[in-house]
C-alpha positions as CSV (number, residue, x, y, z in Angstrom):
1,M,-7.3,17.8,-19.0
2,T,-5.2,15.9,-21.2
3,Q,-5.0,16.3,-24.8
4,T,-7.1,13.2,-25.8
5,Q,-9.9,14.6,-23.2
6,Q,-9.8,17.8,-25.5
7,N,-10.3,16.1,-28.7
8,T,-6.5,16.2,-29.9
9,M,-3.9,14.1,-30.9
10,P,-3.1,11.4,-28.1
11,L,0.4,11.9,-26.1
12,V,2.8,9.1,-25.3
13,K,4.7,10.2,-22.5
14,V,8.2,8.2,-22.3
15,Y,9.7,7.2,-18.9
16,E,13.0,5.8,-19.4
17,D,14.6,5.9,-15.9
18,S,11.9,6.0,-13.3
19,E,8.0,5.3,-13.0
20,P,4.9,7.2,-12.5
21,T,2.5,6.5,-9.5
22,L,-0.7,4.8,-9.9
23,K,-1.9,8.4,-8.9
24,E,0.0,10.0,-11.8
25,A,-1.2,7.6,-14.2
26,Q,-4.7,7.4,-13.8
27,K,-4.3,11.6,-14.3
28,F,-2.5,11.0,-17.3
29,V,-4.4,8.4,-19.4
30,G,-7.6,9.9,-17.8
31,G,-9.0,6.9,-16.1
32,Y,-8.4,3.5,-14.8
33,V,-4.9,2.3,-16.0
34,E,-4.7,-1.0,-17.6
35,L,-1.1,-2.4,-18.5
36,V,-0.2,-3.6,-21.8
37,D,2.7,-5.6,-21.6
38,L,5.2,-5.2,-24.1
39,E,7.3,-8.0,-23.4
40,N,10.9,-7.0,-23.5
41,E,10.0,-3.6,-25.0
42,G,8.5,-2.7,-21.4
43,C,4.9,-1.5,-21.1
44,F,2.1,1.0,-21.8
45,L,-0.3,2.0,-19.4
46,V,-3.5,3.1,-20.9
47,D,-6.9,4.0,-19.7
48,E,-9.2,0.8,-19.5
49,E,-12.1,2.2,-20.7
50,G,-10.3,4.1,-23.6
51,V,-12.3,2.5,-26.4
52,L,-15.6,2.6,-24.6
53,K,-15.0,6.6,-24.3
54,N,-14.3,6.9,-28.0
55,K,-10.9,7.9,-27.4
56,I,-8.6,8.5,-30.7
57,V,-6.6,6.3,-32.0
58,N,-3.0,6.8,-30.8
59,Q,-0.6,6.7,-33.7
60,N,2.4,6.6,-32.1
61,A,1.4,4.0,-29.6
62,T,0.0,2.1,-32.1
63,E,3.1,1.8,-34.3
64,I,5.0,0.5,-31.0
65,Y,2.4,-1.8,-30.1
66,N,2.2,-3.2,-33.6
67,K,6.1,-4.2,-33.8
68,L,4.8,-6.8,-31.7
69,F,1.0,-7.6,-31.7
70,K,-1.8,-6.6,-34.2
71,G,-4.5,-3.9,-32.8
72,Y,-4.5,-0.3,-31.7
73,I,-4.1,1.9,-28.8
74,V,-6.1,4.5,-27.9
75,G,-5.9,7.6,-25.7
76,D,-2.7,9.2,-24.1
77,V,-0.4,6.6,-23.1
78,I,2.4,6.2,-20.7
79,Y,5.4,4.2,-22.3
80,I,7.7,2.9,-19.4
81,K,10.8,1.5,-21.0
82,P,12.3,-1.8,-19.8
83,K,15.3,0.1,-17.7
84,A,12.5,2.0,-15.7
85,R,10.2,-0.7,-15.1
86,K,10.2,-1.9,-12.0
87,Q,6.6,-1.9,-10.0
88,W,4.8,-2.4,-13.5
């Protein structure tokens, strides 16, 4: 069970040299995976239904996201850095 599912502060798991598998990503985010493209900054993998599931705002991921866009990110997040991004 991830921290978001336990109703505590959401996590950001960073991949700098490799990528997670789809199964690993689904397990970490706690649901279906949605890719959030961060242009030249890599990407986030998030729970596609995180808002519907009332997951907590992820302050760290939201801060990164707001450097490029306006909005917020909820739940546990996988952050794939540009160097590691291959399949996603």
